[in-house]
N, C-alpha and C positions, 0 to 999 in steps of 0.2 A: 635562722628564724625558728621559733618554737612551733612544733606540730601540735596544735591545739586539739586535733581530732583524737590524739592519744590520751588526752586528759579526761578521766571519767567524770569530772565535775563540769566539763565544758557544755554550755548550752548554745547551740548555733542560733542564728537569727531566725531561721525557719522554725526551729524547735520552740523558740520563745513565742512566735506567732501562733503555733499550734496550741501551746499552753494557754495563751491569752484568749484564744477562740473557744477552747473547750471549757475553761473555768466557769463561765456563766451558765453552762449547761449541766455541769455536774453538781449534784446536791451533796457536796463534801467540802471540807475546809480547803482553802486555797493551797495550803502547805502540802496537801496530799499530792499535788502535781508539781509544785515548785521545789520542794525539799529533796535534794539529792537527785533531781532529774539529770539523766546523763545520756550521752549518745554512744552507741556501740562503736568500737574502734573501726576506723577506715570507712565509717558511714558518712558520706558527704553529699548532701546535707542530711540531717535527721528528718524522718517522716513519721506520720502517725502509726505506720506499720512497725517501726523499729524503736521508737522512743520508749525508754524504760525508766523506772524509778529506782530508788535506792534498794528496794527489796527484790529487784529483778522482775517485777511485774510490768506489764505493758499498760497502755491506756484502757484496754478492755477490762483489766483487773480493777482499775479505779472506777470505771463506769458500773461494773457489776457490783462492786462493794456499795456504791451509792444507790443502786437500783434505778439508774437512769435509762429507761427503756429506749427512748429516742436515740440517745448516744450509742447504746449498745448496737442497735440496728445499723446506725450509720457507720460505726467502726467495722462491723462485720462486712457490710457492703463495700467498704473501702479496702478490704483485704487483710485486716488485722486478724492474726491467728487466734481463734477462740479456744484452741487447745494449749496455748502458751502456759508455761509454768513459771512461778516466782521461785525464789531461793528455797522455799519450803516444799516445793513441788505442788503448790496449790494452783489450780486453774481458776479462771473467772467463774466457772460454775461452782467451785467450792465456796468462793467468797459470796456469790449471790445467795447460796443456800445458807451460809453462816449468818447472813444479815437478814434472812427471812424475806427475800424478794422473790416471791413465787413466780411472778410474771417474767422476771429476768431469767429465772431458771428455765421456764418454758422456751423462751427465745433462744437461749444458748443450746438447749437440747435440739430444738428445731434446726439449728445451724450445724448440727452433726456432732456435738460434744457427747461423749459416752457418759451416761448417767452413773456409771460405776468407775469413772476415772479416779486414780489413786494419787495421794500425796506421798511424800517421802516416808511418812510414818504409817503408810497403808490406809490412811483415812479416806473414805469415800464421801461424796457430797451428802449422803444420807446421815453420816456421822455428824457433819457440820450442821445439818438442818435441825437437830435437837437443841441447838444453842438458843432457840427462840421459844417464847411462851406458847405460840400458836402452832398448829400442825399443818397449815396450808402447804408449806414447802415440802414437807414429808409426803403428803398425799400426791403432789405433783410428781415428785421423784419416783414414788412407787408406781404410779400410773404409767410412767415412762420406762419402767423396767428396772428400776434400782433394786439391787440385791438386798433383800431384807436381812439376810444372814452374813452380809459382808463383815469381815473382821480386820481390825487394824493390826499393827505389828505386835501388839500385846494380846491379840486374840479377842479383843472387845468388839461387840456388835454395837449397833446404834442404840439398842435398848440399854446396854451398859452405860453409855454416855448420857442417855436420857435419865437414868438413875442418878448419875453424877450431878447433873444440873438440877434435877428435881422438878421440872415443869410437868404438870399433869397431862396436858393435852398431847404433847409428843409421846408420852408413855402410853396413853390410851390409844393413840393412832397406831403405834407399832404393835400393840397387843391385838387390836382389831384386825390388823393385817396378817396376824399369825406368827409374830415373833416368838422365838423359843424363850420362855420365861426363866428357864433354869440352865441356860447355856453357860458353860464354864470357859473363861479366858485362860491364857497360859498360866496365870497365877492362881487358877482355881476359883476365881471370883465369878459369881453369878450377878445378874443385874441387881438383885436385892442386897447382895453383899456390898456392891458399889454404893447403892443408895444409903445403906446403913452407915458406911464409913464416912460418908460426906453429909450425913444428917438430913437427908431428903425425906422427911416423914410422909409428905403427901404422895410421893412416888412409891414409898413402901406400902402404904395402905392400898394404893391402886394395884400394885403388883400382887399383893396378898389376896385381894378381892378377886383377881383374875386367876388365882390358883398357884402362884409362885410358892415354892417350898422355902420357908424361912429358916430351915435348919441345915442347909447344905454348907459344909465347911470348905474353906480354901485349902491350899496346899500346906499351910501351917496349922491346919485343923482349927482355925478360927471361924466361928459361925457369924452370921449377921448380928446376933445378940452380943457376942463377944466384942465385936467391933464397936457397937453402940456404947457398950460399957466403957471400953478403953478410951473412946473419944468423948465420953461424958455428954451423951445426948439423951437426957431422960425421956423426952417425948418419943424418941425412936425406940428406946427400951420398952416403954409402955405399949407402944403400938405392936411391937413384936411379941411381948408377953400376952397381950390381948388376943393375938392370933394363935397362941399356943406354942410359941417357940420354946424349945427345950433349953434348960440351963447347961446341960452337958453336951459335948459334941457327939454326934451319932457314932 
């Protein structure tokens, strides 16, 4: 007889019941729970504490991504590990921050999750929080003790990533909290270098207004203006020139 418990695509009857019960509660596509759901080897039967999906996340990852506060509370109360990681090293807190669910972020931190927990790439929840146009999640994380200067594997801070995505509110919130405007990553890039390379003109004007230096070169001696020219972003070039950016590297 085949041992179905060893098959990663096997869904036990109890796992199916759990899935069907949770689906109506989670504000996410049904496929998020059903696609690739698997039971850990030798787990007989699967439970809400051990059921995982194809990316290695548990049910709390899915609930956090969806921002389903009721389900998050229920899963934590049931013993689901709030510090569990998926295959990228992301915790439920990372996903709640990434999708802008500030109330979910609060609940997870109250459950004991470290606001500075890191993914495999060294990304903290604060890095993920800048993926959104609003700053609510950033403020919640900072109030909970998130490290404003946390760096990922490339030495980028949350302000670098805010420059990458270009949303003004996150940039303003990080600046207001005291983020280093001219901090260099391992590549020598400052937040304004990042914003220039990715054409985030609104982030650039916000950074310059706050006092960011538009002339700091990276390790290849390329300034933000060089990057804007290379990438053919005329609006960025105009914004940097208006701020007095030099044509030559310092």
